[in-house]
C-alpha positions, 0 to 999 in steps of 0.5 A, a space after each residue: 499499499 503506497 501511502 500519501 505523504 501530505 505537507 506540513 505547515 507550522 501556523 501562527 500559533 505553532 500547531 502543526 497543520 496538514 495542507 490537504 490537496 483539493 479533493 479534485 485535483 487528488 482524483 484527478 492525478 490518481 485517474 491520471 496515474 491509472 491512464 499511464 498504466 493502463 497505456 504501458 500494459 501492452 508494451 510491458 515487455 518491450 525493449 527500445 531497439 538501436 537497429 530501429 533508432 527508437 526514442 520514445 517523445 514522453 514530455 507532455 509539453 512537446 507532445 502538445 506543441 506538437 499537436 498544436 503546430 498540426 492545427 488538426 481539423 475534420 477534415 485531416 486525416 493523419 499519417 503517423 510515422 512510427 507511432 512507438 508505444 503511442 504517446 501521440 497517437 493518443 493525443 492525435 485520436 484526441 483531436 478533431 482528426 477524421 482519421 489517424 493512419 500509423 505505420 510501425 515497423 516494429 512487430 511487437 509494437 504493432 501488437 501493443 498499439 492493436 491492444 491500445 487503440 483497435 477498438 477506436 474506428 478512426 484507427 488504422 495501422 499498417 505493419 512494416 517500413 514507411 520506405 518501402 510500403 504503400 502509404 496511406 492517404 492523408 492531408 497531414 502528416 506527424 512524425 518522430 522520425 528515426 534519425 536514421 532514415 531522415 533523408 530517405 523519408 523527407 525525399 518519401 514525404 517531401 519529393 524532389 526538387 525534379 519530382 515534388 510529391 504528386 499530392 503535397 500533405 498540407 503540413 507535416 510537423 516532424 521531430 528530428 535531429 536538432 543538426 538536420 532542423 537547422 539546416 531545414 530552415 536555415 538562413 543563406 550565409 549562415 554555416 548551416 545552410 546547405 544544400 538541404 537548406 535550399 532543396 526544402 525551402 524551394 519544396 515548402 515553407 519551413 519553419 522551428 515549432 520547438 527545442 527538445 533536450 534528450 530529457 524528453 525522451 525514453 530512452 534519452 538520445 545523445 543528441 538535442 532534437 527539434 521539432 520542424 513544420 513544414 507546408 509544401 508548395 502547391 503544385 502551380 509553385 513548383 519548379 518546372 522538371 526542366 529548370 528543377 534539374 539544373 538547380 539540383 545539377 548546380 547545387 550538387 557541384 557547388 556544394 561539394 567545394 562549398 569553401 570555393 568561390 563560384 568562379 571555381 565551381 562554375 568554371 568548365 561550364 561556361 566561358 569566362 565573359 559568359 560566366 561573368 554575364 550570367 551571374 550579373 543577370 542572377 544578381 550574385 557575384 562570382 566572388 560568393 561562396 555557394 552557401 551565400 546564396 539565396 535559394 530563389 538566386 540558385 533558380 536564377 542561376 539554373 534559368 540562365 545556364 539552361 538558356 545558355 546551353 540549350 
């Protein structure tokens, strides 16, 4: 039997008075404890698997911020990648969303998730690798994604410059390693600005939601994390395939030697005079380095190069 230890306050007379908690608060706390116990029961024998990159988010504040950033309405269906033990799933099912469609690789977690949420008709679960299985249709994505598949998963969910997702999601709220989050939303001139920054910012509007320290997970990872939100651009704002391929070629060529000036990395594509004219037309200088160019400058540069080499 667990005894509740109540605080003691010495009043003005010196007599000890036990401070009783408000009955409603005590009952709410007991209900919360019961809820957490019942939620953990389907997964009691499960241990986090390093090969799956499993770190389960447990911080209530971060979970609330993820849900708020998703801005779920009754018309939304949610794709949840890697629901784990269901801490976020529970909150998604408590939202107005029409359905929560989860994809989980770990078969032991799949059994626990079905036991915990299977009775809810709005919950659908696919067992398998999110990089390989057909993804269920959804309007928004919420994911605490394994850090070791971040790159391939971003490509699957958002697409590539020359091949964006055919039907873009309205919003993606992703928990990623902070280093990746910084690169996604970095501004030109910062040390974090990279080819990934250009690609993602030409595919979506990117912004940060919150930083997430290791203590917010069980087990804690060795790195800081960050929640980012991506709003993919509609089809009419996406780059045409030929232009997108030109941008991609330039990014690979120039960021492979990011410390070099553009005059060196672009050498050989055109004559010196043509390069100077192209740079002036694009509003850049050949003395700049790749991390100094905004995404729009890369588009202008590729458009001019495509015209001159057609």
